[in-house]
N, C-alpha and C positions, 0 to 999 in steps of 0.2 A: 523490542525484538520478539518477545513472546506473544504480544498482541497480534503482530503481523502473521506469525506462524499459525496462531489459532484461527485467524480470519481466513487464511489460505486453506487450512484443513477444512474449515466449515464450508467454504465456497466449493471445494472439491467434493465434499460429501453431499451437499445439496444438488450439485450438478449430476452426480451419480444416481441419486434418488430420482431425479427427473428423467434420466436417460433410461433406467431400467424399471419403469413403473409397474409392469405386470409381474415381474419377479418379486419386487418389493411387496406388492399387494398380496401375493400368494404367501410369502414369508410371514407377513403380519397376521394374515388370516389363520395360518397354521399355528402360530404362536398363541393367538387368542383362543383357538379351539383347545390346544393343549392345556392352557391355564384353566379354562373352564372345566375340562375333564378332571384335572387334578383337584380342583375345589369340590366338584361333585363327589369324587372318590373319598376325599377326606371327610366330607359331611356324612356320607353313607357309613364310613368306618366308625365315626363317632356315634351314630345312631344305633349301630348293631353291636359294637364292642365297647367295653369299658375297661380301661387299664387301671389296675389297682394302684393307688397312690402309695401304699405302704410297701408293696412288692411289685416294682415295675415289670418284672418278667411274667407276672401272673395276668392273664387276659381273661376277663369274665364276659360271657355271652349274655346280653340282656334278654329278658323274656317279656 
């Protein structure tokens, strides 16, 4: 019973992915851009600032 329900849901989701190709491509592209921006932001934050391990509320600016 669970296998048939899973296959039915999988079939429906694949059908919807094929039906709305442009919307799905835009969504995937925006998600990828958002993740890349987040990674860049975290990388820059780590390069500029250093959080004190003994006192986490203390932020030290690197020179």
